[in-house]
C-alpha positions as CSV (number, residue, x, y, z in Angstrom):
1,M,-12.2,-2.4,-22.1
2,T,-15.6,-3.5,-20.8
3,Y,-17.1,-2.0,-17.6
4,R,-16.5,-5.3,-15.8
5,T,-12.8,-5.4,-16.9
6,A,-12.3,-1.8,-15.8
7,L,-13.9,-2.4,-12.4
8,R,-11.7,-5.5,-11.8
9,A,-8.6,-3.5,-12.8
10,L,-9.6,-0.8,-10.3
11,I,-10.1,-3.3,-7.5
12,V,-6.8,-5.0,-8.2
13,G,-5.0,-1.6,-8.2
14,L,-6.4,-0.6,-4.8
15,T,-5.8,-3.9,-3.1
16,G,-2.1,-4.0,-3.8
17,S,-1.9,-6.9,-6.2
18,V,0.8,-7.0,-8.9
19,L,0.1,-4.7,-11.8
20,T,2.4,-4.7,-14.8
21,H,0.5,-1.6,-16.2
22,T,-1.9,0.4,-14.1
23,P,-5.2,1.0,-16.0
24,A,-6.3,4.6,-16.5
25,L,-9.4,4.0,-14.4
26,A,-7.3,2.9,-11.4
27,R,-4.8,5.8,-11.9
28,Q,-7.7,8.3,-11.5
29,E,-8.1,7.0,-7.9
30,M,-4.4,7.3,-7.1
31,N,-2.1,10.2,-6.2
32,R,-5.0,12.5,-5.2
33,L,-6.3,14.0,-2.0
34,T,-9.9,13.8,-1.0
35,A,-11.7,17.0,0.0
36,S,-11.6,15.8,3.6
37,E,-7.9,15.2,3.5
38,R,-7.2,18.7,2.1
39,A,-9.3,20.2,4.8
40,D,-7.4,18.2,7.4
41,G,-4.1,19.6,6.2
42,W,-2.7,16.9,4.0
43,E,-0.2,17.8,1.2
44,L,0.3,15.8,-1.9
45,L,4.0,15.1,-2.6
46,F,3.5,13.3,-6.0
47,D,0.6,13.9,-8.4
48,G,1.2,10.9,-10.6
49,D,2.3,13.0,-13.6
50,T,5.2,15.3,-12.5
51,T,8.1,15.3,-10.1
52,D,7.8,18.9,-9.2
53,E,7.9,18.3,-5.4
54,W,11.3,16.4,-5.7
55,R,14.9,16.9,-6.7
56,G,18.1,15.0,-6.5
57,F,20.1,14.9,-3.2
58,R,22.6,17.8,-3.3
59,Q,21.3,18.6,-6.8
60,D,19.1,21.4,-8.2
61,S,17.0,19.2,-10.5
62,M,15.5,15.7,-10.7
63,P,18.0,13.0,-12.0
64,D,17.0,11.2,-15.2
65,G,17.1,7.8,-13.5
66,W,13.8,8.6,-11.7
67,K,10.8,8.6,-14.0
68,V,7.0,8.6,-13.7
69,V,5.9,5.1,-14.8
70,D,2.2,4.1,-14.8
71,G,1.4,6.7,-12.2
72,A,4.3,5.8,-9.8
73,L,7.6,7.6,-9.1
74,T,10.0,4.9,-10.2
75,R,13.8,4.4,-10.1
76,V,14.6,3.0,-13.5
77,A,18.3,3.7,-13.9
78,P,21.3,4.8,-11.8
79,A,20.4,8.2,-10.4
80,G,21.1,8.7,-6.7
81,D,18.7,9.5,-3.9
82,I,16.0,12.0,-4.3
83,I,14.6,14.4,-1.7
84,T,11.5,16.6,-1.2
85,K,12.1,20.2,-2.0
86,K,10.3,21.1,1.2
87,Q,11.5,20.3,4.7
88,F,9.5,18.8,7.5
89,K,9.8,18.5,11.3
90,N,6.7,16.8,12.8
91,F,4.6,14.9,10.3
92,E,2.6,11.9,9.2
93,L,3.8,10.5,5.9
94,Q,1.8,8.0,3.9
95,L,2.8,6.2,0.7
96,E,2.9,2.9,-1.2
97,W,6.0,1.1,-2.5
98,K,6.7,-1.8,-4.8
99,I,10.2,-3.3,-5.0
100,A,11.7,-5.6,-7.7
101,E,12.9,-9.1,-6.8
102,A,16.0,-8.9,-4.5
103,G,15.6,-5.2,-4.4
104,N,16.6,-2.6,-1.8
105,S,15.5,1.0,-1.2
106,G,14.5,3.1,1.8
107,I,12.5,6.1,3.1
108,M,14.5,8.5,5.1
109,F,13.4,11.6,7.1
110,R,14.9,14.8,8.5
111,V,17.6,14.4,5.9
112,T,20.1,17.3,5.5
113,E,22.6,17.9,2.8
114,D,25.5,18.5,5.2
115,Q,26.7,14.9,4.6
116,R,27.8,13.3,1.3
117,R,25.0,10.7,1.5
118,A,21.3,11.0,2.6
119,W,21.6,8.0,4.9
120,L,24.4,9.6,6.9
121,S,21.9,12.2,8.4
122,G,18.4,10.8,8.4
123,P,17.0,7.6,9.9
124,E,15.7,5.1,7.4
125,M,12.6,2.9,7.1
126,Q,13.8,0.0,5.1
127,V,12.2,-1.0,1.8
128,L,13.2,-4.5,0.8
129,D,12.4,-7.8,-0.8
130,D,13.0,-9.8,2.4
131,A,12.7,-13.2,0.7
132,R,15.6,-12.6,-1.8
133,H,17.8,-9.9,-0.4
134,R,20.5,-10.8,2.2
135,D,19.4,-7.9,4.4
136,G,16.1,-9.7,4.9
137,Q,17.9,-12.4,6.8
138,V,18.8,-9.9,9.6
139,P,15.8,-8.5,11.5
140,E,17.4,-5.1,12.0
141,T,17.8,-4.5,8.3
142,S,14.6,-6.2,7.1
143,A,11.6,-4.5,5.5
144,G,10.0,-2.0,7.8
145,S,12.9,-1.8,10.2
146,N,14.6,1.4,11.5
147,Y,17.6,0.4,9.4
148,G,20.4,-1.2,11.5
149,L,18.8,-0.3,14.8
150,H,15.2,-1.6,15.4
151,A,13.8,-4.8,14.1
152,P,10.2,-4.8,12.9
153,K,7.4,-7.0,13.9
154,P,7.7,-9.8,11.4
155,G,5.2,-10.9,8.8
156,A,3.8,-7.6,7.6
157,V,5.7,-7.1,4.3
158,R,4.3,-8.4,1.0
159,A,6.2,-10.2,-1.7
160,A,8.3,-8.4,-4.3
161,G,6.2,-7.0,-7.1
162,S,3.3,-6.2,-4.7
163,W,2.3,-2.8,-3.3
164,N,3.0,-2.2,0.4
165,S,1.4,0.7,2.3
166,V,3.4,2.8,4.7
167,R,2.5,5.2,7.5
168,L,5.5,7.0,9.0
169,L,4.7,9.1,12.1
170,V,7.4,11.5,13.4
171,R,6.5,13.8,16.3
172,E,9.5,15.4,18.1
173,S,11.5,12.4,19.2
174,H,8.7,9.8,18.8
175,V,8.7,7.7,15.7
176,E,6.4,5.0,14.5
177,H,6.7,2.7,11.4
178,W,3.5,1.2,10.1
179,L,3.6,-1.4,7.3
180,N,0.4,-2.7,5.6
181,G,-1.7,-1.5,8.6
182,V,0.6,-3.0,11.3
183,K,2.7,-1.0,13.6
184,V,6.0,-2.7,13.2
185,V,8.5,-0.3,14.9
186,E,8.2,2.3,17.6
187,Y,11.1,4.2,19.1
188,E,12.3,7.5,20.7
189,L,15.2,9.4,19.0
190,E,18.1,10.1,21.4
191,S,16.6,7.9,24.2
192,P,19.0,5.8,26.2
193,E,17.9,2.8,24.1
194,W,18.5,4.6,20.8
195,E,21.9,5.9,22.0
196,R,22.9,2.4,23.0
197,L,21.9,0.9,19.6
198,V,23.5,3.7,17.6
199,S,26.8,3.1,19.6
200,Q,26.8,-0.5,18.3
201,T,26.5,0.4,14.6
202,K,28.3,2.3,11.9
203,F,26.2,5.4,12.8
204,D,28.3,5.8,15.9
205,T,31.0,7.6,13.9
206,I,28.5,10.2,12.7
207,P,27.8,12.6,15.6
208,S,24.9,14.3,13.8
209,Y,23.1,11.1,12.7
210,G,19.4,11.3,13.5
211,R,19.7,14.5,15.6
212,Q,18.3,17.0,13.2
213,R,14.9,18.4,14.2
214,T,13.8,19.2,10.6
215,G,14.8,18.0,7.2
216,H,13.9,16.5,3.8
217,I,12.1,13.2,3.1
218,A,14.4,11.1,0.9
219,L,13.8,8.1,-1.3
220,Q,16.8,5.9,-1.8
221,D,18.4,4.7,-5.0
222,H,20.2,1.5,-3.8
223,G,20.7,0.2,-7.4
224,D,17.4,-1.6,-7.8
225,R,14.0,-0.8,-9.5
226,V,11.5,0.5,-7.0
227,A,8.3,2.4,-7.4
228,Y,6.4,4.8,-5.0
229,R,2.9,6.3,-5.3
230,N,0.2,7.9,-3.3
231,I,2.8,10.0,-1.4
232,K,1.2,12.5,0.9
233,I,2.2,14.2,4.1
234,K,0.5,16.0,7.0
235,R,2.4,18.4,9.1
236,L,1.8,17.9,12.9
237,P,2.1,20.6,15.6
């Protein structure tokens, strides 16, 4: 690989364009914390090589259907949801995701293992191919939404096969979803609005839904190929 080719590969990787294979030069820039991020309290949840920070939901180990592929934590076969080994209360989470065509996944927070499924306890930021999945036709279940409850500001998600950047801010009851630099959702847990919306959905039958004050971060296996990278978190007071 020439210097020019390597430089182009790095630029493509960082700008979120489709990459079938991530060149080694680009991988060096991913899944790492800068010195300033470490000093500011950021923790790396995925190093691009191992899955040490994760395990299967209600399991002691990592399911085989999640693999490290080209520096990304990737659902490649039936496996179930995965969760962080650590639990978090107030935090800022940043990551990137790339979904297959017609694919569906999700990022959940404050997940507990009291229920039989992760989505029964923790609110979910939807990960989706809006153009090809039926959930993309309903604003409240489209990419970036607070699944089933709050519709996102439209137009922020990129096409399937492209990398999308996420910033998820959770501080006490306040939650913000950011997608590709755009704040697409903002809400308050257990507010009158939130309670009203919950009462109109399937979550109304789950008294504990969204009410935990601490829990795991979960990545959803919804039956489709999805990849996550640059996963880092900062605990907030």
